[in-house]
Every structure is written in C-alpha cells, then in structure tokens.
N, C-alpha and C positions, 0 to 999 in steps of 0.2 A: 559654698564660700560666700563671703561678703564682697560684693563688687564695688560698692561705694566706700573705698578705703580712705581713711584720713592718714595723712603722712606729714612729715616735716623735713626740713633741710638741715644740713650740718651747721649752718650759721644761726639757725633759730636758737633762742635761749630756752633753758629748761622751763622757765615760767610759762612760755608760750606753748611748749609741748604738754606741760601739765594741764593747762587750760583746755587744750585740744582734747586730751584724754578725758577730762571731766565732761566737756560738752558732748563728746561722742560716746560717753559711757564705755570706754575701753581702757585696758591696762597696758597696751603695747601699740606702738606705731612704727611702721617702716620709715626709714630715712632714705630719701632719694638723692641721686647725684645732683650736684649743683650746676651741672652743664645743661639742664633742661631735658635730658634723655629719659627721665623717669625710671632709670635703672636703680635698683635697690642697692645701697652701699652700707646699710647698717640697720639695726633694730634698736629701739629704745623702749624700755619698760618703766612702769611707775616705780618699780623697785630701784632701777638704775638712777632715777631722779632722787629718790629718798637717800640712797646710799652716797651719792655724790655730794649732796648737800651736807650730810652728816660728817662724812670723812674729810671734806674740804673746809667745812665751816664757812661756806660762802652762801650767798643768797641765790635763788634760782635764776634771777635775771643777770647774774654775773658769770654764769657758766653756759657755754654753748653745747648744743646737742652733740656736735662732732667730738667733743672732749670725752664724753661718757658713753656714747652709743657702743653697742657691740658690733664690731666690723666683720665678725665671722658669721655671715648670713647663710643660712640654709633656706633655700627656696624650692618650690615645686613648680614644674612647668604646667601650664593650663591644660595640657593634653594628658597629664599623668593620671593614673588610676587612683582610686581611694586607697588601695592597698599600698601603692608606692608612696603616697603621702604619709600614710600611717607608719611605714617603715622609716621614713626620714625623720618624722617627729620622735619616734622611739629612739633611734640612734643618736639624734642630736639633743635629746632631752628638752624639747621645746613644745609648748602648748599651742603655738601659732606659727604658721608658715606663710610668708608672702607667696602669692601666686603670680608667676611671670609668663609672658608670652615668648615666642621664639626669638625675639630681639632682647629678651631679659628685661622688658619693661613691666612695671607693676600693673596688674590687672585685677587683683583681689587679695584677700587674706583668708586663709583656711584655719579654723580653730578646732581644737580637739572636740569641742561641743558640736561643731558641724559634722564631724565624723560620727559622733554618737547619734545625732538626729538622723543622719542618712542610714546608719545601720538599723535603727529602729524602723524607719520607713521601708527599708528593703527586707525586713524580716519576713515578709510574706513571700519574697522571692525564693525560689528553690535553691539558688546558689548566690547568696548575698556576697557583695564584693569584699566586705569585712564583717567579722562576727563580733558579738558582744564580748567574747573572750579576748579577741584581739584588741578591742578598745580598752578592756581592763588591763591587758598586758602593756599596752602603750602608756596608760596612765601610771602604772607601776614603774616603768622604765623612766618616764619623765620625772617622777617624784623621787627617784633614787638620789641620795645625798652624794655630793661630789667630794673628793678628797681636797685638802687644802692646796695641794700642788696643782690640781685642776682649776681651782678658783683664781690662782695667781694670774695677773695680767701678762699677756705675751708681748714680746717686743716686736 
C-alpha cells in the first residue's frame, strides 16, 4: 500500500482536487471528514471530476468535492489480509481501497497494482496469499460493465 496518501476535504473545489491528482500522479483521492478525524467519507476520481464538469456545464472551481464524490466508501482495515482486500475490490468493482486503522482513520491506499506487485514478489513463496489467477479474476470483476440502474445516483 501507499502510506503517503493525498486526500481532500468535502469543501475543496474540483480544481484543487484535480491539481492534487496531477501533482501526485494519481487518479483517485480519498475524501476525509471535515471534523479533523481523518475518517474517510468519500472517494473522488478523475472521472468524477470530468463527468461533473461535463454534465453540469460548470467550471471546476465552481463545484465542491462533496457534491460529486462517491460517498459509498469501501475500505480495508490495515490488519486485513491481501486476500480480504482482493475480495473487497472484486465485490465493490474498485481499483483502489482506502486503508484504515481500527479507529477508521486513513493510513494508506491499496491499489490493484499493489496486489499484483505483491503477488509477483510472493510467487516464490510456496503458499502465496493471492495468485495471479485471483488478480486476473479481480481485474475482470472490476472491469465488468454496470447496468444503467446501477449507475443511477442513490438518494
């Protein structure tokens, strides 16, 4: 996992989040609670930014992160196994998971690429925690198209 995670707040503007993603060379950032707790309350992707600007016809400095972030956060506990993280990614169809401690505070981010690198490193191990096939299955699950009803915003 990456421990030095870049994040934003709900009040930040999309222009600030986009700049953060550009500077950090990442396509997704966790959104943390505004109360200083560092608890993850949402996720924001570069696609979220592009779609919000296109669909609203507004500039990125006119839209707050909280308006377009995904509030349905799937996270993994820092004590979880790689297999548990892989299962969450597959079920939630996400490429990145915030990693949280026992108080649900952000401590890192785990990407599908991290799983692949660890699987490769562990290949010499007699019983790797996850296999290449499982990584491939996760990528297939993540990449599966969703139906229009699944894409509709929830109230």
